[in-house]
OpenMM code with the backbone's topology and positions (N, CA, C; nanometers):
from openmm import Vec3, app, unit

residues = "MET ASN LYS VAL ASN ILE ALA ASP ALA ARG ALA ASN LEU SER ARG HIS LEU ALA ARG VAL GLU ALA GLY GLU THR ILE VAL LEU CYS ARG ARG ASN VAL PRO ILE ALA GLU ILE ARG PRO LEU GLN THR GLU PRO ALA ARG GLU ARG PRO VAL GLY ILE ASP ARG GLY MET SER VAL PRO ASP SER PHE PHE GLU PRO LEU PRO ALA GLU LEU LEU SER ALA PHE GLY GLY THR ASP ASP GLU SER SER SER GLY SER PRO PRO VAL ALA ASP ALA TYR HIS TRP THR ASP GLU ILE TYR ARG SER THR GLU GLU PRO".split()
positions = [
    Vec3(-6.0404, -5.6223, 1.5726),
    Vec3(-5.9858, -5.5302, 1.5262),
    Vec3(-6.0152, -5.4374, 1.6326),
    Vec3(-5.9085, -5.3416, 1.6307),
    Vec3(-5.8973, -5.2331, 1.7428),
    Vec3(-5.9137, -5.1072, 1.6721),
    Vec3(-5.9757, -5.0134, 1.7282),
    Vec3(-5.9651, -4.8833, 1.6497),
    Vec3(-5.8983, -4.7929, 1.7230),
    Vec3(-5.8413, -4.7126, 1.6470),
    Vec3(-5.7331, -4.6263, 1.7167),
    Vec3(-5.7572, -4.4728, 1.6530),
    Vec3(-5.7681, -4.3725, 1.7213),
    Vec3(-5.7943, -4.2239, 1.6806),
    Vec3(-5.6320, -4.1903, 1.6288),
    Vec3(-5.6418, -4.0886, 1.5261),
    Vec3(-5.4989, -4.0498, 1.4880),
    Vec3(-5.4148, -3.9958, 1.5876),
    Vec3(-5.4575, -3.9034, 1.6880),
    Vec3(-5.3925, -3.8741, 1.7860),
    Vec3(-5.3091, -3.9446, 1.8829),
    Vec3(-5.3855, -4.0722, 1.9190),
    Vec3(-5.3094, -4.2072, 1.9900),
    Vec3(-5.2386, -4.2809, 1.9200),
    Vec3(-5.2760, -4.2947, 1.7953),
    Vec3(-5.1541, -4.3519, 1.6830),
    Vec3(-5.0282, -4.2881, 1.6681),
    Vec3(-5.0490, -4.1283, 1.6764),
    Vec3(-4.8934, -4.0694, 1.6852),
    Vec3(-4.8193, -4.0756, 1.7952),
    Vec3(-4.9036, -4.0546, 1.9364),
    Vec3(-4.8537, -4.0604, 2.0560),
    Vec3(-4.8159, -4.2063, 2.0978),
    Vec3(-4.8503, -4.3093, 2.0283),
    Vec3(-4.8091, -4.4489, 2.0602),
    Vec3(-4.7719, -4.5309, 1.9503),
    Vec3(-4.6979, -4.4673, 1.8472),
    Vec3(-4.7008, -4.5501, 1.7252),
    Vec3(-4.6287, -4.6749, 1.7593),
    Vec3(-4.5150, -4.6770, 1.8271),
    Vec3(-4.4399, -4.8034, 1.8280),
    Vec3(-4.5339, -4.8920, 1.8982),
    Vec3(-4.5976, -4.8632, 2.0108),
    Vec3(-4.6986, -4.9781, 2.0738),
    Vec3(-4.8029, -5.0345, 1.9826),
    Vec3(-4.8476, -4.9583, 1.8829),
    Vec3(-4.9549, -5.0007, 1.7851),
    Vec3(-4.8811, -5.0786, 1.6861),
    Vec3(-4.7548, -5.0626, 1.6538),
    Vec3(-4.6944, -5.1044, 1.5019),
    Vec3(-4.6463, -5.2468, 1.5920),
    Vec3(-4.6312, -5.2660, 1.7039),
    Vec3(-4.5754, -5.3891, 1.7839),
    Vec3(-4.6763, -5.4530, 1.7918),
    Vec3(-4.8162, -5.4436, 1.7991),
    Vec3(-4.9423, -5.4947, 1.8102),
    Vec3(-4.9722, -5.5624, 1.6663),
    Vec3(-4.9429, -5.4774, 1.5554),
    Vec3(-4.9676, -5.5204, 1.4118),
    Vec3(-4.8380, -5.6402, 1.3867),
    Vec3(-4.7429, -5.6164, 1.4453),
    Vec3(-4.6440, -5.7151, 1.4103),
    Vec3(-4.6890, -5.8661, 1.4741),
    Vec3(-4.7756, -5.8394, 1.5915),
    Vec3(-4.7961, -5.9530, 1.6557),
    Vec3(-4.9386, -6.0278, 1.5989),
    Vec3(-4.9808, -5.9652, 1.5001),
    Vec3(-5.0992, -6.0265, 1.4070),
    Vec3(-5.2094, -5.9470, 1.4399),
    Vec3(-5.2211, -5.8336, 1.4796),
    Vec3(-5.3367, -5.7682, 1.4953),
    Vec3(-5.3705, -5.6756, 1.3963),
    Vec3(-5.5011, -5.6228, 1.3517),
    Vec3(-5.5478, -5.5349, 1.2745),
    Vec3(-5.5953, -5.4403, 1.3283),
    Vec3(-5.5482, -5.2962, 1.3116),
    Vec3(-5.5840, -5.1671, 1.3698),
    Vec3(-5.6442, -5.0808, 1.2635),
    Vec3(-5.7636, -5.0368, 1.3015),
    Vec3(-5.8226, -4.9466, 1.2201),
    Vec3(-5.8177, -4.8028, 1.2919),
    Vec3(-5.7572, -4.7487, 1.1670),
    Vec3(-5.7230, -4.6014, 1.2223),
    Vec3(-5.8479, -4.5094, 1.1714),
    Vec3(-5.8811, -4.4367, 1.2854),
    Vec3(-5.9850, -4.3391, 1.2734),
    Vec3(-5.9635, -4.1865, 1.2927),
    Vec3(-6.0527, -4.0930, 1.2136),
    Vec3(-6.0468, -3.9728, 1.2376),
    Vec3(-6.1682, -3.9371, 1.2924),
    Vec3(-6.1705, -3.8707, 1.4166),
    Vec3(-6.2727, -3.8323, 1.5161),
    Vec3(-6.4001, -3.9518, 1.5133),
    Vec3(-6.3404, -4.0843, 1.5387),
    Vec3(-6.4191, -4.2060, 1.5530),
    Vec3(-6.4509, -4.2596, 1.4246),
    Vec3(-6.4542, -4.1986, 1.3207),
    Vec3(-6.4678, -4.2585, 1.1601),
    Vec3(-6.3593, -4.3133, 1.0921),
    Vec3(-6.3551, -4.4289, 1.0947),
    Vec3(-6.2499, -4.5092, 1.0041),
    Vec3(-6.2210, -4.4859, 0.8704),
    Vec3(-6.0727, -4.4484, 0.8708),
    Vec3(-6.0126, -4.4060, 0.7563),
    Vec3(-5.9130, -4.5185, 0.6890),
    Vec3(-5.8601, -4.5744, 0.7547),
    Vec3(-5.7707, -4.6617, 0.7164),
    Vec3(-5.7489, -4.7893, 0.7962),
    Vec3(-5.6933, -4.8920, 0.7451),
    Vec3(-5.6667, -5.0155, 0.8214),
    Vec3(-5.5197, -5.0577, 0.7917),
    Vec3(-5.4855, -5.0720, 0.9130),
    Vec3(-5.3263, -5.1178, 0.9482),
    Vec3(-5.3022, -5.2564, 0.9721),
    Vec3(-5.2525, -5.3700, 0.9026),
    Vec3(-5.2639, -5.4634, 0.9111),
    Vec3(-5.1395, -5.5450, 0.8632),
    Vec3(-5.0883, -5.6793, 0.9419),
    Vec3(-4.9825, -5.7334, 0.8889),
    Vec3(-4.9651, -5.7745, 0.7775),
    Vec3(-4.8304, -5.7630, 0.6985),
    Vec3(-4.8468, -5.8185, 0.5689),
    Vec3(-4.8297, -5.9724, 0.5465),
    Vec3(-4.9306, -6.0115, 0.4551),
    Vec3(-4.9036, -6.1956, 0.4262),
    Vec3(-4.7746, -6.1989, 0.3551),
    Vec3(-4.7073, -6.2723, 0.4298),
    Vec3(-4.5719, -6.2941, 0.3549),
    Vec3(-4.5619, -6.4596, 0.3376),
    Vec3(-4.5028, -6.4942, 0.2139),
    Vec3(-4.5137, -6.6347, 0.1992),
    Vec3(-4.3822, -6.6912, 0.2699),
    Vec3(-4.3826, -6.8251, 0.3166),
    Vec3(-4.2744, -6.8639, 0.3915),
    Vec3(-4.1857, -6.9014, 0.2967),
    Vec3(-4.0624, -6.8781, 0.3409),
    Vec3(-3.9362, -6.8911, 0.2479),
    Vec3(-3.9298, -7.0055, 0.2124),
    Vec3(-3.9092, -7.0590, 0.0811),
    Vec3(-3.8616, -7.2258, 0.0552),
    Vec3(-3.7327, -7.2423, 0.0390),
    Vec3(-3.6755, -7.3541, 0.0758),
    Vec3(-3.5646, -7.3916, 0.0682),
    Vec3(-3.5382, -7.3946, -0.0855),
    Vec3(-3.4178, -7.3384, -0.1091),
    Vec3(-3.3435, -7.3321, -0.2446),
    Vec3(-3.2664, -7.4261, -0.2713),
    Vec3(-3.2902, -7.5170, -0.3672),
    Vec3(-3.2073, -7.6434, -0.3974),
    Vec3(-3.0744, -7.6014, -0.4570),
    Vec3(-2.9809, -7.6588, -0.4277),
    Vec3(-2.8400, -7.6506, -0.4656),
    Vec3(-2.8275, -7.6699, -0.6055),
    Vec3(-2.7626, -7.5646, -0.6832),
    Vec3(-2.7261, -7.5914, -0.8167),
    Vec3(-2.8475, -7.5424, -0.9152),
    Vec3(-2.8228, -7.5601, -1.0325),
    Vec3(-2.9248, -7.4965, -1.1434),
    Vec3(-3.0502, -7.5837, -1.1438),
    Vec3(-3.0327, -7.7057, -1.1529),
    Vec3(-3.1642, -7.7850, -1.1882),
    Vec3(-3.1439, -7.9342, -1.1617),
    Vec3(-3.2445, -7.9816, -1.0290),
    Vec3(-3.1961, -8.0966, -0.9883),
    Vec3(-3.2155, -8.1902, -1.1524),
    Vec3(-3.1215, -8.3010, -1.1113),
    Vec3(-3.1295, -8.4195, -1.2101),
    Vec3(-3.0582, -8.3761, -1.3451),
    Vec3(-3.0067, -8.2474, -1.3317),
    Vec3(-2.9250, -8.1873, -1.4902),
    Vec3(-2.8042, -8.2926, -1.4605),
    Vec3(-2.7405, -8.3128, -1.5987),
    Vec3(-2.6406, -8.3667, -1.6218),
    Vec3(-2.5872, -8.3070, -1.7493),
    Vec3(-2.4307, -8.3115, -1.7367),
    Vec3(-2.3765, -8.2558, -1.8643),
    Vec3(-2.3014, -8.3365, -1.9118),
    Vec3(-2.3229, -8.3483, -2.0730),
    Vec3(-2.3054, -8.4645, -2.1522),
    Vec3(-2.1469, -8.4822, -2.1690),
    Vec3(-2.0967, -8.5684, -2.1833),
    Vec3(-1.9761, -8.6008, -2.2225),
    Vec3(-1.9169, -8.5290, -2.3314),
    Vec3(-1.9865, -8.4752, -2.4372),
    Vec3(-1.9391, -8.3998, -2.5525),
    Vec3(-1.9097, -8.2782, -2.5020),
    Vec3(-1.9610, -8.2209, -2.3785),
    Vec3(-1.9203, -8.0875, -2.3287),
    Vec3(-1.7756, -8.0860, -2.3359),
    Vec3(-1.6936, -8.1912, -2.3013),
    Vec3(-1.5512, -8.1702, -2.2370),
    Vec3(-1.4696, -8.2142, -2.3851),
    Vec3(-1.5279, -8.2388, -2.4529),
    Vec3(-1.4718, -8.2644, -2.5969),
    Vec3(-1.3962, -8.1371, -2.6692),
    Vec3(-1.2908, -8.1445, -2.7469),
    Vec3(-1.2395, -8.0208, -2.7823),
    Vec3(-1.3016, -7.9739, -2.8934),
    Vec3(-1.3281, -7.8341, -2.8927),
    Vec3(-1.4142, -7.7562, -3.0001),
    Vec3(-1.3479, -7.7712, -3.1512),
    Vec3(-1.4547, -7.7599, -3.2308),
    Vec3(-1.3865, -7.7786, -3.3690),
    Vec3(-1.3136, -7.6761, -3.4190),
    Vec3(-1.2162, -7.6604, -3.5334),
    Vec3(-1.1191, -7.5875, -3.5581),
    Vec3(-1.2079, -7.4604, -3.5838),
    Vec3(-1.3027, -7.4746, -3.6686),
    Vec3(-1.3709, -7.3474, -3.7387),
    Vec3(-1.4453, -7.2677, -3.6263),
    Vec3(-1.4886, -7.3343, -3.5182),
    Vec3(-1.5522, -7.2711, -3.4057),
    Vec3(-1.4086, -7.1609, -3.3426),
    Vec3(-1.3230, -7.2373, -3.3098),
    Vec3(-1.1902, -7.1960, -3.2429),
    Vec3(-1.1667, -7.0683, -3.3010),
    Vec3(-1.1204, -7.0727, -3.4439),
    Vec3(-1.0986, -6.9664, -3.5209),
    Vec3(-1.2060, -6.8570, -3.5328),
    Vec3(-1.3350, -6.8787, -3.5138),
    Vec3(-1.4501, -6.7632, -3.5031),
    Vec3(-1.4178, -6.6835, -3.3914),
    Vec3(-1.3638, -6.7361, -3.2840),
    Vec3(-1.3447, -6.6817, -3.1621),
    Vec3(-1.2247, -6.6343, -3.1397),
    Vec3(-1.1287, -6.6287, -3.2444),
    Vec3(-1.0004, -6.5922, -3.2230),
    Vec3(-0.9043, -6.6958, -3.1665),
    Vec3(-0.9421, -6.8092, -3.1459),
    Vec3(-0.8557, -6.9248, -3.0728),
    Vec3(-0.7640, -6.9869, -3.1847),
    Vec3(-0.7388, -7.0912, -3.1523),
    Vec3(-0.6632, -7.1903, -3.2473),
    Vec3(-0.6677, -7.3308, -3.2125),
    Vec3(-0.6705, -7.3941, -3.3346),
    Vec3(-0.6507, -7.5676, -3.3024),
    Vec3(-0.5185, -7.6056, -3.2595),
    Vec3(-0.4116, -7.5129, -3.2896),
    Vec3(-0.2753, -7.5718, -3.2610),
    Vec3(-0.2615, -7.5892, -3.1000),
    Vec3(-0.2279, -7.7113, -3.0552),
    Vec3(-0.1861, -7.7232, -2.9298),
    Vec3(-0.0630, -7.6467, -2.8620),
    Vec3(0.0244, -7.6092, -2.9477),
    Vec3(0.1190, -7.5561, -2.8818),
    Vec3(0.0868, -7.4102, -2.8374),
    Vec3(-0.0070, -7.3633, -2.8858),
    Vec3(-0.0354, -7.2104, -2.8286),
    Vec3(-0.1164, -7.2323, -2.7124),
    Vec3(-0.1378, -7.1158, -2.6745),
    Vec3(-0.2172, -7.0929, -2.5294),
    Vec3(-0.3640, -7.0881, -2.5758),
    Vec3(-0.3991, -7.0626, -2.6906),
    Vec3(-0.5460, -7.0735, -2.7076),
    Vec3(-0.5872, -6.9422, -2.6952),
    Vec3(-0.5278, -6.8256, -2.6453),
    Vec3(-0.5674, -6.6970, -2.6178),
    Vec3(-0.5477, -6.6221, -2.7586),
    Vec3(-0.5938, -6.5201, -2.7964),
    Vec3(-0.6006, -6.4097, -2.8911),
    Vec3(-0.4711, -6.3472, -2.8575),
    Vec3(-0.3992, -6.3244, -2.9815),
    Vec3(-0.2809, -6.2126, -2.9862),
    Vec3(-0.2909, -6.1131, -2.8940),
    Vec3(-0.1829, -6.0970, -2.8177),
    Vec3(-0.1993, -5.9351, -2.7373),
    Vec3(-0.2376, -5.8298, -2.8183),
    Vec3(-0.1426, -5.8353, -2.9147),
    Vec3(-0.1630, -5.7045, -3.0192),
    Vec3(-0.3135, -5.6633, -3.0433),
    Vec3(-0.3977, -5.7771, -3.0678),
    Vec3(-0.5228, -5.7598, -3.1069),
    Vec3(-0.6029, -5.7277, -2.9841),
    Vec3(-0.5772, -5.7929, -2.8913),
    Vec3(-0.6443, -5.7837, -2.7627),
    Vec3(-0.6385, -5.6403, -2.7131),
    Vec3(-0.5511, -5.5686, -2.7505),
    Vec3(-0.5154, -5.4299, -2.6684),
    Vec3(-0.5311, -5.3199, -2.7754),
    Vec3(-0.5693, -5.3619, -2.8918),
    Vec3(-0.5842, -5.2448, -3.0024),
    Vec3(-0.6861, -5.1364, -2.9586),
    Vec3(-0.7896, -5.1606, -2.8722),
    Vec3(-0.8958, -5.0744, -2.8325),
    Vec3(-0.8493, -4.9736, -2.7764),
    Vec3(-0.7501, -5.0258, -2.6804),
    Vec3(-0.6995, -4.9449, -2.5509),
    Vec3(-0.5827, -4.8308, -2.6325),
    Vec3(-0.5280, -4.8624, -2.7392),
    Vec3(-0.4361, -4.7999, -2.8163),
    Vec3(-0.5190, -4.6545, -2.8763),
    Vec3(-0.6598, -4.6914, -2.9359),
    Vec3(-0.7336, -4.5872, -2.9753),
    Vec3(-0.7715, -4.4927, -2.8596),
    Vec3(-0.8191, -4.5562, -2.7586),
    Vec3(-0.8630, -4.4399, -2.6624),
    Vec3(-0.7234, -4.3547, -2.6071),
    Vec3(-0.6244, -4.4327, -2.6135),
    Vec3(-0.4802, -4.3568, -2.5544),
    Vec3(-0.4582, -4.2479, -2.6418),
    Vec3(-0.4752, -4.2544, -2.7785),
    Vec3(-0.4405, -4.1517, -2.8776),
    Vec3(-0.5534, -4.0839, -2.8841),
    Vec3(-0.6498, -4.0828, -2.8379),
    Vec3(-0.7768, -3.9861, -2.8635),
    Vec3(-0.7663, -3.9037, -2.7210),
    Vec3(-0.7041, -3.9422, -2.6251),
    Vec3(-0.6653, -3.8622, -2.5065),
    Vec3(-0.5438, -3.7851, -2.5159),
    Vec3(-0.4603, -3.7952, -2.6111),
    Vec3(-0.3303, -3.7167, -2.5932),
    Vec3(-0.3565, -3.5759, -2.6498),
    Vec3(-0.2650, -3.4978, -2.6104),
    Vec3(-0.2726, -3.3551, -2.6347),
    Vec3(-0.2341, -3.3445, -2.7986),
    Vec3(-0.2719, -3.2399, -2.8585),
    Vec3(-0.2316, -3.2386, -2.9920),
    Vec3(-0.1285, -3.1639, -3.0235),
] * unit.nanometer
topology = app.Topology()
chain = topology.addChain("A")
for resn in residues:
    res = topology.addResidue(resn, chain)
    for name in ("N", "CA", "C"):
        topology.addAtom(name, app.Element.getBySymbol(name[0]), res)
């Protein structure tokens, strides 16, 4: 540990911070009385992040099966294969019509 007075710390801050980065601990003093300690932060080494959500996780075959008709209708979909499965356009944009009407001048 090196003791450094405030005046020296102000005049040579970059040099002292470089020493701290190198692993030294510096005791900051006022009139040779220790008041603070400047030391390097203890950082945890970065761990390699695995790719994906969970190692060993598998998607069951049932995930790819068609959804039941009652579930599709609950979300505005359809079980009719001839349609796109998207909700009707008029219903999808109804809320924008309300906003447009509220901003029109009377």
